[in-house]
LODRENVEX-733181 format. One line per 10 residues: number of its first residue (from 1); their letters; for each residue y negated, z, x negated of N, C-alpha, C, CB. Coordinates in Angstrom, 1 decimal. Glycine has a CB too. Layout:
# residues N
NUM> a> Y/Z/X/Y/Z/X/Y/Z/X/Y/Z/X ~ ...
This chain:
# residues 198
1> mrhgkkvkkl> -45.6/42.7/-229.3/-47.0/42.3/-228.9/-47.5/43.2/-227.8/-46.9/40.8/-228.5 ~ -48.8/43.3/-227.7/-49.5/44.2/-226.8/-50.1/43.4/-225.6/-50.6/44.9/-227.5 ~ -49.3/42.4/-225.1/-49.8/41.6/-223.9/-50.0/42.6/-222.7/-48.9/40.5/-223.6 ~ -51.1/42.5/-222.1/-51.4/43.3/-220.9/-51.5/44.8/-221.1/-50.2/43.1/-220.0 ~ -51.6/45.3/-222.3/-51.8/46.7/-222.6/-53.3/47.0/-222.7/-51.0/47.1/-223.9 ~ -53.9/47.6/-221.7/-55.3/47.9/-221.7/-55.6/49.3/-222.0/-55.9/47.5/-220.3 ~ -54.9/49.8/-223.1/-55.0/51.2/-223.5/-55.9/51.3/-224.7/-53.6/51.9/-223.7 ~ -57.0/52.1/-224.6/-57.8/52.4/-225.8/-57.0/53.5/-226.5/-59.2/52.8/-225.4 ~ -56.7/53.3/-227.8/-55.9/54.3/-228.5/-56.7/55.5/-228.9/-55.2/53.6/-229.7 ~ -58.0/55.3/-229.1/-58.9/56.5/-229.5/-58.4/57.1/-230.8/-58.9/57.5/-228.4
11> grkkahrlal> -57.7/56.4/-231.7/-57.3/56.9/-233.0/-56.3/58.0/-232.9/-58.5/57.4/-233.7 ~ -55.5/58.0/-231.8/-54.5/59.1/-231.6/-53.2/58.6/-231.2/-55.0/60.1/-230.6 ~ -52.1/59.4/-231.4/-50.8/59.0/-230.9/-50.8/59.3/-229.4/-49.7/59.9/-231.6 ~ -49.8/58.8/-228.7/-49.7/58.9/-227.2/-49.9/60.3/-226.7/-48.5/58.3/-226.7 ~ -49.1/61.2/-227.2/-49.1/62.6/-226.7/-50.5/63.3/-226.9/-48.0/63.4/-227.4 ~ -51.0/63.0/-228.1/-52.4/63.6/-228.4/-53.4/63.0/-227.5/-52.7/63.4/-229.9 ~ -53.3/61.7/-227.3/-54.3/61.0/-226.4/-54.2/61.5/-225.0/-54.0/59.5/-226.5 ~ -53.0/61.7/-224.5/-52.9/62.2/-223.1/-53.4/63.6/-222.9/-51.4/62.1/-222.7 ~ -53.1/64.4/-223.9/-53.6/65.8/-223.9/-55.2/65.8/-223.9/-53.1/66.6/-225.1 ~ -55.8/64.9/-224.7/-57.2/64.8/-224.7/-57.8/64.4/-223.4/-57.7/63.8/-225.8
21> lrnlcralfi> -57.2/63.4/-222.8/-57.7/62.9/-221.5/-57.5/63.9/-220.4/-57.0/61.6/-221.1 ~ -56.4/64.7/-220.4/-56.2/65.7/-219.4/-57.2/66.8/-219.5/-54.8/66.3/-219.6 ~ -57.5/67.2/-220.8/-58.5/68.3/-221.0/-59.9/67.8/-220.6/-58.5/68.7/-222.5 ~ -60.2/66.6/-220.8/-61.5/66.0/-220.4/-61.6/66.0/-218.9/-61.8/64.6/-221.0 ~ -60.6/65.6/-218.2/-60.6/65.6/-216.7/-60.7/67.0/-216.2/-59.3/64.9/-216.2 ~ -60.0/67.9/-216.8/-60.0/69.3/-216.4/-61.4/69.9/-216.5/-59.0/70.2/-217.2 ~ -62.1/69.6/-217.6/-63.4/70.1/-217.8/-64.4/69.4/-216.8/-63.9/69.8/-219.2 ~ -64.1/68.1/-216.5/-65.0/67.4/-215.5/-64.9/68.0/-214.1/-64.6/65.9/-215.5 ~ -63.7/68.4/-213.7/-63.5/68.9/-212.4/-64.0/70.3/-212.3/-62.0/68.9/-212.0 ~ -64.1/71.1/-213.4/-64.6/72.4/-213.4/-66.1/72.4/-213.4/-64.1/73.3/-214.6
31> fekikttlpk> -66.7/71.7/-214.3/-68.2/71.7/-214.5/-68.9/70.5/-213.8/-68.5/71.7/-216.0 ~ -68.1/69.5/-213.4/-68.7/68.3/-212.8/-69.6/67.5/-213.7/-69.4/68.7/-211.5 ~ -69.7/67.8/-215.0/-70.5/67.1/-215.9/-70.1/67.4/-217.3/-72.0/67.4/-215.7 ~ -69.7/66.4/-218.1/-69.3/66.7/-219.5/-70.0/65.7/-220.5/-67.8/66.6/-219.7 ~ -70.2/66.1/-221.7/-70.8/65.3/-222.7/-69.7/65.0/-223.8/-72.0/66.0/-223.4 ~ -69.5/63.7/-224.0/-68.5/63.3/-225.0/-68.8/61.9/-225.5/-67.0/63.2/-224.3 ~ -68.0/61.3/-226.4/-68.3/60.0/-226.9/-68.0/58.9/-225.8/-67.4/59.7/-228.2 ~ -68.6/57.8/-226.0/-68.6/56.7/-224.9/-67.1/56.2/-224.7/-69.4/55.6/-225.3 ~ -66.3/55.9/-225.7/-65.0/55.4/-225.5/-64.1/56.5/-224.7/-64.3/55.1/-226.8 ~ -64.3/57.8/-225.1/-63.5/58.9/-224.5/-64.0/59.0/-223.0/-63.7/60.2/-225.2
41> akearrlaeh> -65.3/58.9/-222.8/-65.8/59.0/-221.4/-65.2/57.9/-220.5/-67.3/58.9/-221.4 ~ -65.1/56.6/-221.1/-64.6/55.5/-220.3/-63.2/55.7/-219.9/-64.8/54.2/-221.1 ~ -62.4/56.2/-220.9/-60.9/56.4/-220.6/-60.7/57.6/-219.7/-60.2/56.6/-221.9 ~ -61.5/58.7/-219.8/-61.4/59.8/-219.0/-61.8/59.5/-217.5/-62.3/61.0/-219.5 ~ -62.8/58.6/-217.4/-63.2/58.1/-216.1/-62.1/57.5/-215.3/-64.4/57.1/-216.2 ~ -61.3/56.6/-216.0/-60.1/55.9/-215.4/-59.2/56.9/-214.8/-59.4/55.0/-216.4 ~ -58.8/58.0/-215.6/-57.9/59.0/-215.1/-58.5/59.8/-214.0/-57.4/59.9/-216.3 ~ -59.7/60.2/-214.1/-60.4/61.1/-213.2/-60.5/60.4/-211.8/-61.8/61.5/-213.6 ~ -60.9/59.1/-211.8/-61.0/58.4/-210.5/-59.6/58.2/-209.9/-61.7/57.0/-210.7 ~ -58.6/58.0/-210.7/-57.2/57.9/-210.2/-56.8/59.1/-209.5/-56.3/57.5/-211.4
51> lieyakkntv> -57.1/60.3/-210.1/-56.7/61.6/-209.6/-57.5/61.9/-208.3/-56.9/62.7/-210.6 ~ -58.8/61.6/-208.3/-59.6/61.8/-207.1/-59.1/61.0/-205.9/-61.1/61.5/-207.3 ~ -58.7/59.7/-206.2/-58.1/58.9/-205.1/-56.9/59.5/-204.5/-57.8/57.4/-205.7 ~ -56.0/60.0/-205.4/-54.8/60.7/-204.9/-55.2/62.0/-204.1/-53.9/61.1/-206.0 ~ -56.2/62.8/-204.6/-56.5/64.0/-204.0/-57.1/63.8/-202.6/-57.6/64.8/-204.8 ~ -57.7/62.7/-202.3/-58.2/62.4/-200.9/-57.1/62.5/-199.9/-58.9/61.0/-200.9 ~ -55.9/62.2/-200.2/-54.8/62.2/-199.2/-54.4/63.7/-198.9/-53.5/61.5/-199.8 ~ -54.5/64.6/-199.9/-54.4/66.0/-199.7/-53.0/66.4/-199.0/-55.5/66.6/-198.8 ~ -51.9/65.9/-199.6/-50.6/66.2/-199.2/-49.9/67.0/-200.3/-49.8/65.0/-198.8 ~ -48.7/67.5/-200.0/-48.0/68.3/-201.0/-47.6/67.4/-202.1/-46.7/68.9/-200.3
61> atkrfiyrfi> -47.2/66.1/-201.7/-46.7/65.2/-202.8/-47.9/64.8/-203.7/-46.2/63.9/-202.1 ~ -49.1/64.6/-203.2/-50.2/64.3/-204.0/-50.6/65.5/-204.9/-51.4/63.8/-203.2 ~ -50.5/66.7/-204.4/-50.8/67.8/-205.2/-49.8/68.0/-206.4/-50.8/69.1/-204.3 ~ -48.6/67.7/-206.1/-47.6/67.7/-207.2/-47.8/66.6/-208.2/-46.1/67.6/-206.6 ~ -48.3/65.5/-207.8/-48.6/64.4/-208.7/-49.8/64.8/-209.6/-48.9/63.1/-207.9 ~ -50.8/65.3/-209.0/-52.0/65.8/-209.7/-51.6/66.9/-210.7/-53.1/66.2/-208.8 ~ -50.7/67.8/-210.3/-50.3/68.9/-211.2/-49.7/68.4/-212.5/-49.4/69.8/-210.4 ~ -49.1/67.2/-212.5/-48.5/66.6/-213.7/-49.6/66.4/-214.8/-47.8/65.3/-213.4 ~ -50.8/66.1/-214.3/-51.9/65.8/-215.3/-52.8/67.0/-215.5/-52.8/64.7/-214.7 ~ -52.9/67.9/-214.4/-53.8/69.1/-214.6/-52.9/70.3/-214.2/-55.1/69.0/-213.7
71> pdhklvkilc> -52.2/70.9/-215.1/-51.3/72.0/-214.8/-52.0/73.3/-214.5/-50.2/72.2/-215.9 ~ -52.7/73.3/-213.4/-53.4/74.5/-213.0/-53.5/74.5/-211.5/-54.9/74.6/-213.7 ~ -52.8/75.4/-210.8/-52.7/75.4/-209.3/-54.1/75.6/-208.7/-51.7/76.5/-208.9 ~ -54.9/76.5/-209.3/-56.2/76.8/-208.7/-57.1/75.6/-208.7/-56.9/78.0/-209.4 ~ -57.0/74.9/-209.9/-57.9/73.7/-210.0/-57.4/72.5/-209.1/-57.9/73.2/-211.5 ~ -56.1/72.4/-209.0/-55.6/71.3/-208.1/-56.0/71.6/-206.7/-54.0/71.3/-208.2 ~ -56.0/72.9/-206.3/-56.5/73.2/-204.9/-57.9/72.9/-204.7/-56.2/74.7/-204.6 ~ -58.8/73.3/-205.7/-60.2/73.0/-205.7/-60.5/71.5/-205.6/-60.9/73.6/-206.9 ~ -59.7/70.7/-206.4/-59.9/69.3/-206.4/-59.5/68.7/-205.0/-59.0/68.6/-207.4 ~ -58.5/69.1/-204.4/-58.0/68.6/-203.1/-58.9/69.1/-201.9/-56.6/68.9/-202.8
81> deiapkfanr> -59.3/70.3/-202.0/-60.0/70.9/-200.8/-61.5/70.8/-200.9/-59.6/72.4/-200.7 ~ -62.1/70.8/-202.1/-63.6/70.8/-202.3/-64.1/69.5/-202.8/-64.0/72.0/-203.2 ~ -63.6/69.0/-203.9/-64.2/67.8/-204.5/-63.8/66.5/-203.8/-63.7/67.7/-206.0 ~ -62.6/66.3/-203.5/-62.1/65.0/-202.9/-62.8/64.8/-201.5/-60.6/65.0/-202.8 ~ -62.9/65.8/-200.6/-63.5/65.5/-199.3/-64.9/64.9/-199.4/-63.5/66.7/-198.5 ~ -65.6/65.2/-200.4/-67.0/64.6/-200.6/-67.0/63.1/-200.7/-67.7/65.3/-201.8 ~ -65.9/62.6/-201.2/-65.8/61.1/-201.5/-65.0/60.4/-200.4/-65.1/60.9/-202.8 ~ -64.9/61.1/-199.2/-64.0/60.5/-198.1/-64.5/59.1/-197.7/-64.0/61.4/-196.9 ~ -65.8/58.9/-197.7/-66.4/57.6/-197.3/-66.5/56.5/-198.4/-67.8/57.8/-196.7 ~ -66.1/56.9/-199.6/-66.2/56.0/-200.8/-64.9/55.4/-201.1/-66.8/56.7/-202.0
91> qggytriyrl> -64.9/54.2/-201.5/-63.7/53.5/-201.9/-63.7/53.2/-203.4/-63.5/52.1/-201.2 ~ -63.8/54.2/-204.2/-63.9/54.1/-205.7/-65.3/54.4/-206.2/-63.5/52.7/-206.1 ~ -65.5/54.4/-207.5/-66.8/54.7/-208.1/-67.2/56.2/-207.8/-67.9/53.8/-207.5 ~ -66.3/57.1/-208.2/-66.6/58.5/-208.0/-67.3/59.2/-209.1/-65.3/59.3/-207.7 ~ -67.4/58.5/-210.3/-68.1/59.0/-211.4/-69.1/58.0/-212.0/-67.1/59.4/-212.5 ~ -70.0/58.6/-212.8/-71.0/57.7/-213.5/-71.1/58.1/-215.0/-72.4/57.7/-212.8 ~ -71.5/57.2/-215.8/-71.7/57.4/-217.2/-73.1/57.1/-217.6/-70.7/56.6/-218.1 ~ -73.7/58.1/-218.3/-75.1/57.9/-218.9/-74.9/57.8/-220.4/-76.0/59.1/-218.5 ~ -75.5/56.7/-221.0/-75.4/56.6/-222.5/-76.5/57.4/-223.1/-75.5/55.1/-222.9 ~ -76.2/58.1/-224.2/-77.2/59.0/-224.8/-77.6/58.5/-226.2/-76.6/60.4/-225.0
101> gprlgdgaem> -77.0/57.5/-226.7/-77.4/57.0/-228.0/-76.5/57.6/-229.1/-78.8/57.3/-228.4 ~ -76.7/57.3/-230.4/-75.8/57.7/-231.4/-75.9/59.2/-231.8/-76.1/56.9/-232.7 ~ -74.8/59.7/-232.2/-74.8/61.1/-232.6/-75.3/61.2/-234.1/-73.3/61.7/-232.6 ~ -76.0/62.3/-234.4/-76.7/62.4/-235.7/-75.7/62.4/-236.8/-77.6/63.6/-235.7 ~ -74.6/63.1/-236.7/-73.7/63.3/-237.8/-73.0/62.0/-238.2/-72.6/64.3/-237.4 ~ -72.3/61.3/-237.3/-71.5/60.2/-237.7/-71.9/58.9/-237.0/-70.1/60.5/-237.4 ~ -73.0/59.0/-236.2/-73.4/57.8/-235.5/-72.6/57.3/-234.3/-73.5/56.6/-236.5 ~ -71.7/58.2/-233.8/-70.8/57.8/-232.7/-71.7/57.7/-231.4/-69.7/58.9/-232.5 ~ -71.4/56.8/-230.6/-72.1/56.6/-229.3/-71.8/57.7/-228.3/-71.8/55.2/-228.7 ~ -72.8/58.5/-227.9/-72.5/59.6/-227.0/-72.8/59.2/-225.6/-73.4/60.8/-227.5
111> aileliekse> -72.2/60.0/-224.6/-72.4/59.7/-223.2/-72.2/60.9/-222.4/-71.5/58.5/-222.7 ~ -72.7/60.9/-221.2/-72.5/62.0/-220.2/-71.6/61.4/-219.1/-73.8/62.6/-219.7 ~ -70.5/62.1/-218.8/-69.7/61.7/-217.7/-69.8/62.7/-216.6/-68.1/61.5/-218.1 ~ -70.2/62.3/-215.4/-70.4/63.2/-214.3/-69.9/62.7/-213.0/-71.8/63.6/-214.2 ~ -69.6/63.6/-212.0/-69.2/63.2/-210.7/-70.5/62.8/-209.9/-68.5/64.3/-209.9 ~ -70.4/61.8/-209.0/-71.6/61.4/-208.3/-72.0/62.4/-207.3/-71.3/60.0/-207.6 ~ -71.0/63.0/-206.5/-71.3/64.0/-205.6/-71.2/65.4/-206.2/-70.4/63.9/-204.3 ~ -72.3/66.1/-206.4/-72.2/67.4/-207.1/-72.3/68.6/-206.2/-73.3/67.4/-208.2 ~ -71.7/69.7/-206.7/-71.8/71.0/-206.0/-73.1/71.7/-206.5/-70.5/71.8/-206.2 ~ -73.4/72.8/-205.8/-74.5/73.7/-206.3/-74.1/74.4/-207.6/-74.9/74.7/-205.2
121> pekidqrrkl> -75.1/74.7/-208.4/-74.8/75.3/-209.7/-74.1/76.7/-209.5/-76.1/75.5/-210.5 ~ -74.5/77.4/-208.5/-73.8/78.7/-208.2/-72.3/78.6/-208.0/-74.5/79.5/-207.0 ~ -72.0/77.5/-207.2/-70.6/77.3/-206.8/-69.8/76.8/-208.1/-70.5/76.2/-205.7 ~ -70.4/76.0/-208.9/-69.8/75.6/-210.2/-69.5/76.8/-211.1/-70.6/74.6/-210.9 ~ -70.4/77.7/-211.2/-70.3/78.9/-212.0/-69.2/79.8/-211.4/-71.6/79.7/-212.1 ~ -69.2/79.9/-210.1/-68.1/80.7/-209.4/-66.7/80.1/-209.7/-68.4/80.8/-207.9 ~ -66.6/78.8/-209.6/-65.4/78.1/-209.9/-64.9/78.3/-211.3/-65.6/76.6/-209.6 ~ -65.8/78.2/-212.3/-65.5/78.5/-213.7/-64.9/79.9/-213.9/-66.7/78.3/-214.6 ~ -65.5/80.9/-213.2/-65.1/82.3/-213.4/-63.7/82.4/-212.7/-66.1/83.2/-212.7 ~ -63.5/81.8/-211.6/-62.2/81.9/-210.9/-61.1/81.3/-211.8/-62.3/81.1/-209.6
131> iehrwlpdke> -61.3/80.1/-212.4/-60.3/79.4/-213.1/-60.1/80.1/-214.5/-60.6/77.9/-213.3 ~ -61.1/80.4/-215.2/-61.0/80.9/-216.5/-60.9/82.5/-216.6/-62.2/80.5/-217.3 ~ -60.8/83.1/-215.5/-60.7/84.6/-215.4/-59.5/85.1/-216.3/-60.5/85.0/-214.0 ~ -58.4/84.3/-216.3/-57.3/84.8/-217.1/-57.6/84.9/-218.6/-56.1/83.8/-216.9 ~ -58.5/84.0/-219.1/-58.7/84.0/-220.5/-60.0/84.8/-220.9/-58.8/82.6/-221.0 ~ -60.9/84.9/-219.9/-62.2/85.6/-220.2/-62.4/86.8/-219.3/-63.4/84.6/-220.0 ~ -61.8/87.9/-219.5/-62.0/89.1/-218.7/-63.4/89.6/-218.8/-61.0/90.2/-219.0 ~ -64.0/90.1/-217.7/-65.4/90.6/-217.8/-65.5/91.8/-218.7/-65.9/91.0/-216.4 ~ -66.6/91.8/-219.5/-66.9/92.9/-220.4/-67.3/94.2/-219.7/-67.9/92.5/-221.4 ~ -68.0/94.0/-218.5/-68.5/95.1/-217.7/-67.3/96.0/-217.3/-69.3/94.6/-216.5
141> kkaekpkkek> -66.2/95.4/-216.8/-65.1/96.1/-216.3/-64.5/97.0/-217.4/-64.0/95.2/-215.7 ~ -64.4/96.5/-218.6/-63.9/97.2/-219.8/-64.8/98.4/-220.0/-63.8/96.3/-221.0 ~ -66.1/98.3/-219.9/-67.0/99.4/-220.2/-66.9/100.5/-219.2/-68.4/98.9/-220.3 ~ -66.6/100.1/-217.9/-66.5/101.1/-216.9/-65.3/102.1/-217.0/-66.4/100.4/-215.5 ~ -64.2/101.6/-217.6/-63.0/102.4/-217.7/-63.3/103.6/-218.6/-61.9/101.6/-218.3 ~ -63.0/104.8/-218.1/-63.2/106.0/-219.0/-62.1/106.1/-220.1/-63.2/107.3/-218.2 ~ -62.5/106.8/-221.2/-61.5/106.9/-222.3/-60.4/107.9/-221.9/-62.2/107.3/-223.6 ~ -59.2/107.6/-222.2/-58.1/108.5/-221.9/-58.1/109.7/-222.8/-56.7/107.7/-221.9 ~ -58.0/110.9/-222.3/-57.9/112.1/-223.1/-56.5/112.4/-223.4/-58.6/113.3/-222.4 ~ -56.3/113.0/-224.6/-54.9/113.4/-224.9/-54.4/114.5/-224.1/-54.9/113.8/-226.4
151> pkkeekkeke> -53.2/114.5/-223.6/-52.7/115.6/-222.8/-52.6/116.9/-223.6/-51.3/115.3/-222.2 ~ -52.7/118.0/-223.0/-52.7/119.3/-223.6/-51.4/119.6/-224.4/-52.9/120.4/-222.6 ~ -50.3/119.1/-224.0/-49.0/119.3/-224.6/-49.1/118.8/-226.1/-47.9/118.7/-223.9 ~ -49.6/117.7/-226.3/-49.7/117.1/-227.6/-50.6/117.9/-228.5/-50.3/115.7/-227.6 ~ -51.7/118.5/-227.9/-52.6/119.3/-228.7/-51.8/120.6/-229.2/-53.8/119.7/-227.9 ~ -51.0/121.2/-228.4/-50.2/122.4/-228.8/-49.3/122.1/-229.9/-49.5/122.9/-227.6 ~ -48.6/120.9/-229.8/-47.7/120.5/-230.9/-48.4/120.4/-232.2/-47.0/119.2/-230.5 ~ -49.6/119.8/-232.1/-50.4/119.7/-233.4/-50.7/121.0/-234.0/-51.7/118.9/-233.1 ~ -51.0/122.1/-233.1/-51.3/123.4/-233.6/-50.1/124.1/-234.2/-51.9/124.3/-232.5 ~ -48.9/123.8/-233.6/-47.7/124.5/-234.1/-47.2/124.0/-235.4/-46.6/124.3/-233.1
161> lpkketkpev> -47.5/122.8/-235.8/-47.1/122.2/-237.0/-47.6/123.0/-238.2/-47.6/120.7/-237.2 ~ -46.7/123.4/-239.2/-47.1/124.2/-240.3/-48.1/123.4/-241.2/-45.9/124.7/-241.1 ~ -49.0/124.1/-241.8/-50.0/123.4/-242.7/-49.3/123.2/-244.1/-51.3/124.3/-242.8 ~ -49.6/122.1/-244.7/-49.1/121.8/-246.0/-49.7/122.8/-247.0/-49.3/120.4/-246.4 ~ -48.9/123.3/-247.9/-49.4/124.2/-248.9/-50.1/123.4/-250.0/-48.2/125.0/-249.5 ~ -51.3/123.8/-250.2/-52.1/123.1/-251.2/-51.9/123.8/-252.6/-53.6/123.1/-250.8 ~ -51.7/123.0/-253.6/-51.5/123.5/-254.9/-52.9/124.0/-255.5/-51.0/122.4/-255.9 ~ -52.8/125.1/-256.2/-54.1/125.6/-256.8/-54.6/124.6/-257.8/-53.8/127.0/-257.5 ~ -55.9/124.5/-257.8/-56.6/123.6/-258.6/-56.5/124.0/-260.1/-58.1/123.4/-258.3 ~ -56.0/123.2/-260.9/-55.8/123.5/-262.4/-57.0/122.9/-263.1/-54.5/122.9/-262.9
171> ekktkkekkq> -57.6/123.7/-264.0/-58.7/123.2/-264.7/-58.3/122.1/-265.7/-59.4/124.4/-265.4 ~ -59.0/121.1/-265.7/-58.7/120.0/-266.6/-59.2/120.3/-268.0/-59.4/118.7/-266.1 ~ -58.3/120.1/-269.0/-58.6/120.5/-270.4/-58.6/119.2/-271.2/-57.6/121.5/-270.9 ~ -59.5/119.3/-272.2/-59.6/118.1/-273.1/-58.5/118.2/-274.2/-61.0/118.1/-273.9 ~ -58.3/117.1/-274.9/-57.2/117.1/-275.9/-57.4/118.1/-277.0/-57.2/115.7/-276.6 ~ -58.6/118.4/-277.4/-58.9/119.4/-278.5/-58.5/120.7/-278.0/-60.4/119.3/-278.8 ~ -58.9/121.1/-276.7/-58.5/122.4/-276.2/-57.0/122.6/-276.1/-59.2/122.6/-274.8 ~ -56.3/121.5/-275.7/-54.9/121.6/-275.7/-54.2/121.8/-277.0/-54.3/120.3/-275.0 ~ -54.8/121.1/-278.1/-54.3/121.3/-279.4/-54.5/122.7/-279.9/-54.9/120.3/-280.4 ~ -55.7/123.3/-279.6/-56.0/124.7/-280.0/-55.0/125.7/-279.4/-57.5/125.0/-279.7
181> iakkekkekk> -54.8/125.5/-278.1/-53.9/126.4/-277.4/-52.5/126.3/-278.0/-53.8/126.0/-275.9 ~ -52.0/125.0/-278.3/-50.7/124.9/-278.9/-50.6/125.6/-280.2/-50.4/123.4/-279.0 ~ -51.6/125.5/-281.1/-51.6/126.2/-282.4/-51.6/127.7/-282.2/-52.9/125.8/-283.2 ~ -52.3/128.2/-281.3/-52.3/129.7/-281.0/-50.9/130.1/-280.6/-53.3/130.1/-279.9 ~ -50.2/129.4/-279.8/-48.9/129.7/-279.3/-47.9/129.7/-280.5/-48.4/128.7/-278.2 ~ -48.0/128.7/-281.4/-47.1/128.7/-282.6/-47.3/129.9/-283.5/-47.4/127.4/-283.4 ~ -48.6/130.3/-283.7/-48.9/131.4/-284.5/-48.3/132.7/-283.9/-50.4/131.6/-284.7 ~ -48.4/132.8/-282.6/-47.9/134.0/-281.9/-46.4/134.1/-282.0/-48.3/134.0/-280.4 ~ -45.7/132.9/-282.0/-44.3/132.9/-282.1/-43.8/133.3/-283.5/-43.7/131.4/-281.8 ~ -44.6/132.8/-284.5/-44.3/133.1/-285.9/-44.4/134.6/-286.2/-45.2/132.3/-286.9
191> qkkgkkkk> -45.5/135.2/-285.6/-45.8/136.6/-285.7/-44.6/137.4/-285.1/-47.1/137.0/-285.1 ~ -44.2/137.0/-283.9/-43.1/137.7/-283.3/-41.8/137.6/-284.1/-42.9/137.1/-281.9 ~ -41.5/136.5/-284.7/-40.3/136.3/-285.5/-40.4/137.2/-286.8/-40.1/134.8/-285.9 ~ -41.6/137.3/-287.4/-41.8/138.1/-288.5/-41.6/139.6/-288.2/-43.2/137.9/-289.1 ~ -42.0/140.1/-287.1/-41.9/141.5/-286.7/-40.4/141.8/-286.5/-42.7/141.8/-285.4 ~ -39.7/140.9/-285.9/-38.2/141.1/-285.6/-37.5/141.2/-286.9/-37.7/139.9/-284.7 ~ -37.8/140.4/-287.9/-37.1/140.5/-289.2/-37.3/141.9/-289.9/-37.5/139.4/-290.1 ~ -38.5/142.4/-289.8/-38.8/143.7/-290.4/-38.0/144.8/-289.7/-40.3/144.0/-290.3
């Protein structure tokens, strides 16, 4: 029996559900605002507020506890040093949910989950670049790198290699021409044999 189990299953097994909630919380702490379905938003809010409550203490033990749910050292540091201090005077209620109405495709109830105390957009963008830098390298840096030229030694080796001998092009002959040539050769052989007998 499920007495006292207040877990929304969200149509997933336990491991899949935990992974989903961790990813939602991770996105929430990076962008400070995410759009998802209402049941997912409600469950993600529970975990996010729990983690912010721990982050307010800002000790090594709390950072290790948060790392269990968000395995990213940079993001854990941002949560403890930047996000949590904004909520120092609050005793809960760190997030809010806006209902958006049904989704066009399947009619699912949509919602926006966001932190109450927000950072400036420039800071959020800087945070995203810092955290996602490992997966999204800047295209500009790639363009700046000059193309590597082949060393001269390799060029010399290429010159020293002997060229492959090309076979002389043979004229393609039709079947009729081949038959005619074969007949001429037979006649010539017969003539040679006749001369030898004489």
